[in-house]
DODREN-585246 format. One line per field, with one value per residue (C-alpha): x, y, z; residue number from 0. Coordinates in steps of 0.5 Angstrom, whole numbers, plus 2048, in hexadecimal, padded with zeros to 3 digits. Layout:
<atoms>
east: X/...
north: Y/...
up: Z/...
resi: NUM/...
</atoms>
This chain:
<atoms>
east: 77C/77F/779/77B/782/781/77D/782/787/782/782/789/789/784/787/78E/78B/78A/791/794/790/792/799/799/795/79A/7A0/79C/79A/7A2/7A4/79F/7A1/7A8/7A6/7A2/7A9/7AD/7A8/7A8/7B0/7B1/7AC/7AF/7B6/7B6/7AF/7B3/7B7/7B2/7AE/7B3/7B4/7AD/7AE/7B4/7B6/7B9/7BE/7C0/7C4/7C1/7C5/7C2/7C4/7C7/7C8/7CD/7D3/7D3/7D7/7DA/7DE/7E4/7E0/7DC/7D6/7D1/7D2/7CE/7CA/7C4/7BD/7B9/7B2/7AD/7AC/7A7/7AB/7AA/7AD/7AC/7AA/7AD/7A7/7A2/79E/79C/795/797/79B/795/791/796/797/78F/78F/795/793/78D/792/797/798/79D/79E/7A2/79F/79F/7A1/79C/79F/79F/797/796/79A/796/790/791/794/78D/78C/785/786/78C/788/783/787/78B/785/783/78A/789/78C/792/794/794/796/79C/79B/79C/796/79B/79A/79E/7A2/79F/7A3/7A1/79A/79B/79E/798/793/797/796/78F/78D/792/78D/788/786/786/786/78A/788/78D/78D/78E/794/797/796/799/79F/79F/79E/7A4/7A9/7A7/7A7/7AE/7B1/7B6/7B4/7B5/7B7/7B4/7B2/7AF/7A8/7A8/7AD/7AC/7A6/7A3/79E/79C/795/798/79D/797/793/798/79A/793/792/799/796/792/798/79D/7A4/7A3/7A6/7A7/7AF/7B3/7B7/7BD/7BE/7C4/7C3/7C7/7C6/7CB/7C9/7C9/7CE/7D4/7D0/7D4/7DA/7D7/7D3/7CD/7CA/7C5/7BE/7BC/7B8/7BE/7C2/7C9/7CC/7CB/7D2/7D5/7D0/7D4/7DA/7D5/7D1/7D8/7D9/7D2/7CE/7C6/7C4/7BF/7C5/7C6/7CD/7D2/7D1/7D6/7DC/7DD/7D7/7DA/7E1/7E0/7DA/7DD/7DE/7D7/7D3/7D4/7D3/7CC/7C8/7C7/7C1/7C0/7B9/7B6/7B1/7AD/7AB/7A5/7A1/7A5/7A6/7AC/7B0/7B6/7BC/7C1/7C8/7CC/7C9/7CD/7D2/7D0/7D4/7DB/7DB/7DF/7E2/7E4/7EA/7E5/7E1/7DA/7DA/7E0/7DE/7D7/7DB/7E0/7D9/7D6/7DC/7DD/7D5/7D6/7DC/7D9/7D2/7D6/7DA/7D3/7D0/7D6/7D5/7DB/7D8/7D5/7DA/7DC/7DC/7DB/7E0/7E4/7E7/7EB/7EF/7F4/7F9/800/803/7FE/7FA/7F4/7EE/7EB/7E6/7E4/7DF/7DD/7D7/7D6/7D3/7CF/7D1/7CA/7C5/7C9/7C7/7CC/7CD/7D1/7D7/7DC/7DF/7E1/7E7/7EA/7E6/7E7/7ED/7EF/7F5/7F7/7FC/801/7FF/804/80A/80D/80E/812/816/818/819/81E/822/822/825/82A/827/827/82A/828/82D/82D/826/825/822/821/81A/81A/814/814/813/812/812/80A/807/805/80A/80A/80B/808/802/806/808/80F/815/812/817/81E/820/81C/81F/81B/817/815/813/80E/80C/80A/808/80D/80B/812/816/813/814/81B/81C/819/81D/824/821/81F/825/822/825/821/822/81D/818/81C/81D/81C/81D/81C/81E/819/818/817/810/812/817/812/80C/811/812/80B/809/80E/809/803/801/7FE/7FE/7F8/7F9/7F6/7F1/7EC/7E6/7E5/7E5/7EB/7EE/7F5/7F4/7F5/7FC/7FC/7FF/807/807/803/800/806/80A/80E/80F/80A/810/80B/807/80D/80E/806/807/80D/808/802/7FE/7FE/7FC/7F6/7F6/7F1/7F0/7F2/7F9/7F9/7F8/7FD/802/802/802/809/80C/809/80B/812/812/80D/808/802/7FD/7F6/7F1/7EA/7E9/7ED/7EB/7E6/7E2/7DD/7D7/7D3/7CC/7CA/7CD/7D1/7D8/7DD/7E3/7E8/7EB/7EF/7F3/7F5/7FD/7FF/803/809/808/80F/814/816/81E/820/824/822/825/821/81B/81C/81C/815/812/815/812/80B/80B/80D/807/802/807/80C/80C/80D/807/806/805/7FF/7FC/7FE/7F6/7F8/7FE/7F9/7F6/7F9/7FD/801/7FF/804/801/801/7FC/7FA/7F7/7F6/7F4/7EF/7E9/7E2/7E0/7D9/7D8/7D2/7D8/7DF/7E2/7E0/7E5/7E2/7E1/7E2/7E8/7E8/7EC/7ED/7EF/7F2/7F6/7FA/7FD/7FE/7FE/802/808/80D/809/803/7FD/7F9/7FA/7F4/7F3/7ED/7EB/7E6/7E6/7E4/7E3/7E2/7E9/7E7/7E3/7E8/7E7/7EB/7E6/7EB/7EF/7E8/7E7/7EE/7ED/7E7/7EA/7F0/7EC/7E7/7EB/7F0/7E9/7E7/7EE/7F0
north: 724/728/72D/72E/72F/734/738/738/73B/740/742/743/748/74C/74D/74E/754/759/758/75A/760/761/761/766/76B/76A/76C/772/774/773/777/77D/77D/77E/783/787/786/789/78F/790/790/795/799/799/79A/79D/7A1/7A8/7A6/7A4/7AA/7AF/7AC/7AD/7B4/7B5/7BC/7BD/7C3/7C6/7CC/7D1/7D7/7DE/7E4/7EA/7F1/7F2/7F6/7FE/801/808/80E/810/816/811/812/80C/80A/803/801/7FD/7FF/7FB/7F9/7F6/7EF/7E9/7E2/7DB/7D6/7CF/7C9/7C3/7BF/7C4/7C1/7C3/7C4/7C8/7CD/7CD/7D0/7D5/7D7/7D9/7DC/7E0/7E3/7E6/7EB/7EC/7ED/7EB/7EF/7E9/7E5/7DE/7D9/7D4/7CE/7D2/7D3/7CC/7C9/7CE/7CC/7C4/7C5/7C5/7BE/7BD/7C0/7BC/7B5/7B8/7B9/7B3/7AF/7B2/7AF/7A9/7A3/7A3/7A9/7A6/79F/79C/797/792/794/797/79E/7A3/7A7/7AD/7B2/7AF/7B0/7B7/7B9/7B6/7B9/7C0/7BF/7BE/7C4/7C8/7C7/7CA/7D1/7D3/7DA/7DC/7E2/7E7/7E4/7DD/7DF/7E2/7DC/7D8/7DC/7DB/7D4/7D3/7D7/7D3/7CC/7CE/7D0/7CB/7C8/7CD/7D2/7D9/7DC/7E3/7E3/7EA/7EF/7F5/7FA/7F7/7FC/7FE/7FA/7F4/7F4/7F5/7F0/7EA/7EC/7EC/7E5/7E1/7DC/7DA/7DA/7D4/7D6/7DD/7E3/7EA/7EC/7F1/7F0/7F5/7F7/7FB/803/808/80F/812/810/80A/80C/809/802/800/800/7FD/7F8/7F4/7EF/7E9/7E9/7E4/7E1/7E0/7DE/7DB/7DC/7D5/7D6/7D6/7D2/7CC/7D1/7D5/7CF/7CC/7D3/7D2/7D6/7D4/7D4/7DA/7DE/7E5/7E6/7EB/7EA/7EF/7F4/7F6/7F2/7EC/7ED/7EE/7E9/7E6/7EC/7EF/7E9/7E9/7E3/7E0/7E0/7D9/7D6/7D0/7CD/7C7/7C3/7BE/7B8/7B6/7BD/7C0/7C6/7CB/7CF/7D4/7D7/7DB/7D8/7DE/7E4/7E5/7EB/7F0/7F0/7F4/7FB/7FE/805/806/80B/80F/815/815/81C/81C/816/81A/81F/81B/818/81E/821/81B/81B/823/822/81C/81F/825/820/81D/824/825/81F/81B/815/812/80C/80D/807/80C/810/80E/812/80F/813/810/812/810/80F/80A/807/809/80A/811/811/80C/80E/80B/80C/807/809/805/808/804/807/80D/80B/80C/808/809/804/806/7FF/800/803/7FC/7F8/7FB/7FC/802/804/80A/80D/812/812/80D/810/811/80A/809/80F/80C/805/809/80C/806/801/807/809/810/813/819/81D/81A/819/81D/819/81B/81C/819/815/80D/80B/804/800/800/803/80A/80F/80E/815/81A/81E/825/826/822/827/82B/828/826/822/822/820/81C/821/825/81F/81D/825/825/81D/81B/814/815/815/80F/80B/80D/80B/804/803/804/800/7FA/7FA/7FB/7FB/800/804/809/807/800/7FC/7FB/7F5/7F3/7EE/7E9/7EC/7F3/7F3/7EF/7F5/7FA/7F6/7F4/7FC/7FE/7F8/7FB/801/7FC/7FD/7F7/7F4/7F3/7F8/7F3/7F8/7F6/7F5/7EF/7EE/7F2/7F1/7F1/7F5/7F3/7F1/7F2/7ED/7EC/7E8/7E8/7E2/7E0/7E0/7E7/7EC/7F2/7F7/7FD/7FB/7FB/802/804/800/805/80B/808/806/7FF/7FB/7FD/7FE/7FF/806/804/801/808/80C/807/808/810/80F/80B/811/816/812/811/80A/806/802/802/7FD/801/7FF/802/7FF/803/800/7FA/7FC/7FA/7FF/7FF/7FE/805/805/80C/809/804/801/800/7F8/7F9/7FE/7FD/7FE/801/7FB/7FD/7F8/7FA/7FF/802/802/809/80E/815/818/814/815/81C/81C/819/81E/824/821/820/827/82A/827/82B/831/831/837/833/834/82D/82C/827/829/831/832/82F/834/839/833/833/830/82E/828/824/81F/81C/81C/816/815/80E/80D/807/804/803/7FC/7FA/7F3/7F2/7F3/7F2/7F1/7F7/7F9/800/801/809/80C/80E/811/80F/816/815/819/817/81C/81D/823/826/825/825/821/81E/81C/81A/817/816/813/815/811/813/80D/80D/814/817/819/820/822/81F/826/826/822/81E/824/828/821/821/828/828/821/825/82C/828/823/829/82D/827/826/82D
up: 863/85E/85F/866/864/85F/864/869/864/863/86A/86B/865/867/86E/86B/867/86D/86F/869/869/870/86E/868/86D/872/86D/86B/872/873/86D/86F/876/873/86E/874/878/873/871/879/879/873/876/87D/87B/874/874/875/86F/86A/86C/86B/864/863/865/862/85E/858/858/852/851/84C/849/847/843/846/843/83D/83E/83D/838/83A/836/838/83C/83F/83B/83A/833/833/83A/83C/83C/841/83E/842/840/841/842/843/846/844/848/848/847/843/83E/837/83A/840/83B/837/83D/83F/838/837/83E/83D/836/83A/83D/838/831/82C/826/822/81D/81E/819/816/81A/821/820/81E/824/829/826/826/82E/82F/831/82F/828/827/829/824/81E/820/81F/818/815/811/813/80E/812/819/817/812/80D/812/817/81C/81F/81C/821/825/821/81A/81C/81F/818/814/819/818/810/811/815/811/80B/80F/80F/816/819/81F/823/825/82C/829/825/82B/82F/82A/82A/832/831/82C/831/837/833/830/837/83B/841/847/842/843/83C/83A/838/837/838/833/833/83A/83C/843/842/840/846/84B/848/848/84F/851/84E/850/854/84E/84A/84D/84A/848/84B/84B/84A/846/83F/83C/835/832/832/82F/833/82E/828/824/81F/824/823/81D/821/827/824/825/82A/828/82A/82F/829/825/82A/829/822/81E/81C/823/826/829/82B/82F/832/835/838/83C/838/837/830/831/834/831/82F/82B/824/821/822/82A/82C/829/82B/832/833/839/83D/83B/83C/844/848/848/84F/852/855/858/856/85B/858/85D/859/85D/85C/857/85B/859/85D/85A/85E/85C/85C/859/857/851/84E/849/843/843/841/83B/83B/834/831/82D/830/82D/82C/828/824/822/820/81B/818/817/814/80F/80D/80C/807/804/803/7FF/7FB/7F9/7F8/7F3/7EF/7F1/7F4/7EF/7EF/7F7/7FC/802/806/80D/812/818/81E/822/828/825/82C/82E/829/82C/826/827/822/81C/817/810/80B/806/800/7FB/7F4/7F1/7F6/7F8/7FF/805/80B/812/811/816/816/80F/812/814/80E/808/804/7FF/7FB/7FF/7FA/7FC/803/804/801/808/809/802/804/80B/807/802/808/80D/807/805/7FE/801/807/80B/808/801/7FF/7F8/7F2/7EB/7E9/7E3/7E1/7E0/7D9/7D8/7D1/7CF/7D5/7D6/7D9/7E1/7E4/7E9/7E9/7E8/7E0/7DE/7DF/7E5/7E9/7E7/7EE/7F5/7FC/800/804/7FE/7FA/800/800/7F8/7F9/7F3/7F0/7EC/7F2/7F5/7EF/7EE/7F6/7F4/7EE/7F2/7F8/7F5/7F0/7EA/7E3/7DF/7D8/7D7/7D1/7D0/7D6/7DD/7E1/7E9/7EE/7F0/7F7/7F5/7F7/7FE/7FF/7FF/802/808/809/809/80E/813/813/813/80C/809/810/815/81B/820/822/827/822/81F/817/816/80F/80D/806/7FF/7FC/7F4/7F0/7EF/7E9/7E3/7E0/7DC/7E3/7E1/7E7/7E6/7E6/7E5/7EB/7EF/7ED/7EE/7F5/7F7/7F7/7FA/7F3/7F4/7FA/7FE/806/80B/80E/815/812/80F/816/819/814/815/81C/81C/818/81D/823/821/81F/823/820/825/825/825/82A/82C/833/838/83E/841/847/84C/84C/853/855/854/84D/84E/850/84D/850/84B/84B/845/841/83A/839/833/82F/82A/824/821/822/81B/81A/818/81B/81D/817/812/816/816/80E/80E/814/810/809/80D/810/809/806/80A/80C/806/800/7FA/7F5/7F4/7FC/7FD/804/805/806/80D/80F/813/818/81F/822/81C/817/813/80E/807/802/7FD/7F7/7F4/7ED/7EC/7E9/7EB/7ED/7EB/7EF/7E9/7E4/7E7/7E1/7DD/7D9/7D8/7E0/7E1/7E4/7EB/7F1/7F8/7FC/802/808/80E/813/81A/81F/822/81E/823/828/825/829/824/81D/818/811/80C/806/800/7FC/7F5/7F3/7EC/7EA/7E7/7EE/7F3/7F7/7FE/802/806/808/80B/80F/812/813/817/81B/81D/81F/823/826/829/82B/82F/832/834
resi: 0/1/2/3/4/5/6/7/8/9/10/11/12/13/14/15/16/17/18/19/20/21/22/23/24/25/26/27/28/29/30/31/32/33/34/35/36/37/38/39/40/41/42/43/44/45/46/47/48/49/50/51/52/53/54/55/56/57/58/59/60/61/62/63/64/65/66/67/68/69/70/71/72/73/74/75/76/77/78/79/80/81/82/83/84/85/86/87/88/89/90/91/92/93/94/95/96/97/98/99/100/101/102/103/104/105/106/107/108/109/110/111/112/113/114/115/116/117/118/119/120/121/122/123/124/125/126/127/128/129/130/131/132/133/134/135/136/137/138/139/140/141/142/143/144/145/146/147/148/149/150/151/152/153/154/155/156/157/158/159/160/161/162/163/164/165/166/167/168/169/170/171/172/173/174/175/176/177/178/179/180/181/182/183/184/185/186/187/188/189/190/191/192/193/194/195/196/197/198/199/200/201/202/203/204/205/206/207/208/209/210/211/212/213/214/215/216/217/218/219/220/221/222/223/224/225/226/227/228/229/230/231/232/233/234/235/236/237/238/239/240/241/242/243/244/245/246/247/248/249/250/251/252/253/254/255/256/257/258/259/260/261/262/263/264/265/266/267/268/269/270/271/272/273/274/275/276/277/278/279/280/281/282/283/284/285/286/287/288/289/290/291/292/293/294/295/296/297/298/299/300/301/302/303/304/305/306/307/308/309/310/311/312/313/314/315/316/317/318/319/320/321/322/323/324/325/326/327/328/329/330/331/332/333/334/335/336/337/338/339/340/341/342/343/344/345/346/347/348/349/350/351/352/353/354/355/356/357/358/359/360/361/362/363/364/365/366/367/368/369/370/371/372/373/374/375/376/377/378/379/380/381/382/383/384/385/386/387/388/389/390/391/392/393/394/395/396/397/398/399/400/401/402/403/404/405/406/407/408/409/410/411/412/413/414/415/416/417/418/419/420/421/422/423/424/425/426/427/428/429/430/431/432/433/434/435/436/437/438/439/440/441/442/443/444/445/446/447/448/449/450/451/452/453/454/455/456/457/458/459/460/461/462/463/464/465/466/467/468/469/470/471/472/473/474/475/476/477/478/479/480/481/482/483/484/485/486/487/488/489/490/491/492/493/494/495/496/497/498/499/500/501/502/503/504/505/506/507/508/509/510/511/512/513/514/515/516/517/518/519/520/521/522/523/524/525/526/527/528/529/530/531/532/533/534/535/536/537/538/539/540/541/542/543/544/545/546/547/548/549/550/551/552/553/554/555/556/557/558/559/560/561/562/563/564/565/566/567/568/569/570/571/572/573/574/575/576/577/578/579/580/581/582/583/584/585/586/587/588/589/590/591/592/593/594/595/596/597/598/599/600/601/602/603/604/605/606/607/608/609/610/611/612/613/614/615/616/617/618/619/620/621/622/623/624/625/626/627/628/629/630/631/632/633/634/635/636/637/638/639/640/641/642/643/644/645/646/647/648/649/650/651/652/653/654/655/656/657/658/659/660/661/662/663/664/665/666/667/668/669/670/671/672/673/674/675/676/677/678/679/680/681/682/683/684/685/686/687/688/689/690/691/692/693/694/695/696/697
</atoms>
């Protein structure tokens, strides 16, 4: 009975099992049908959309460089232009791998050579780009260089560095072709995605161009294009004014990297790094061309479409004439060579000359020589005109006389001063070059003609209201230096001129007080005749221009116009002209100015035997000017505090011509000459500058 019951139960279980399975299979079937239905739905209603997403393109805008702006002289001659060079380029794909770069580098190295010498790191990076070699060398690493102490694998970069250390110890010989391939590999690897770089853009031969052109289909991303480099068809001496441009390899200067990046530059862009190239970088760089690079995600095919062809950099027309600039340089070098031959330059700093249109501030020529007293070598240093300061001596006496007139110390009709030396207690006599007693008294024009130090000191004593008893006592108010310097500053002496060149300095101001806090009264007197503070040559020419033009301190400038050169490179459309800028109007009367003009005319054309520039009296048209001689000491950078430093002189000249309606003003400085061999070098340079200018500008 029990047996029968048990059998019946077993039958019920066996019959219910297929039913459950049927239910489960039914559910699965329903879900499967729902899935198929959903897929069908998506295919029917959204198939096109999904296919578009698969086929979607990634569009990026890529910038390419354009030729840099050209610079012309005032007559239209090219001072600095662009020389087109054939180039091998490479545009980096967004999906390229190291092994692909390795293959391209090897292939390209069969057709071109690079003269650079790769670094050890570049060689071994290339060597390990071969996947077989990399795997082999990695397998040779001990476990400790692949796993850490916990048994975890090191990062790929750590393992790679360990492999590098291993292979660098091996004496692997690289052929010339492999070295070229390593350089190519390094350039391509370092390029940004979708950026175009130059593999070779210098000294590319016709054979190399032909070989690469024949095999472009084997070199994905490689192309043939053109690059540019700066050229100087009228000589490179002008380069010290124009400045330099960084190379593609150097790229953006590190000290201004973030600034340039925010302005849309790439890291390997070439930019102006000094002087005019740097000052006018925003104009010279032009506007990059824009290309739309389309990347198809399915097959990796790239298409490039030019969106904007770009705009070459703006052209600069300078105020100087290339021929006259060369003549000034030649005159300066000739006279400096003469000074060297005479033994006058043993402790010299060099020589500098600058010419300016006194009516507008346009710079007509800038020339300079830097002399290394220890090596006796000379180098071009035109920018020393704006960034080197010298004590200028008597050349600035016109400003002293002007200050005395404007402050009522003297008048146009009453300007006679006793020519009595200054005797300070415990100090050597302070006098002029000529013997004591040569003159009993002097008026202002004669004082300028014979370059009287005494006159300027007597003027300063009255000007600052000093109390003075010869041999025993002198006292000055605390603002004595301030009064004189404020006057000199009106003429631009001791002030930055604002010239359109970077790196200008304001000069060097001497101490006003000693270590005990006492006013340096003797130095106030030295300042009055130009033997204390130091000024730059460009400040000197601005000062004499202010006197020449009747009292307008003009801002010096080098760029006359900004324009746009046409595609043939033979015509410039002017976009902007520089307008002359008056920085200050000297508040003198015409009668006061006439006193100074008369004195500077007599410096050249006077009859007094102590006149200092009479050798220029026959130059046509008529010259007015002022000479200067400042006593100073040779400064040795290796021994700056040398108490036995030799005494030297700074010889200077400032002048303008014609005397009645000036067209040109000049300043010439020969610092650090032997006092016994001063010669007339500054006058000879000035003479050549005036004569050459008027021959060129009839």
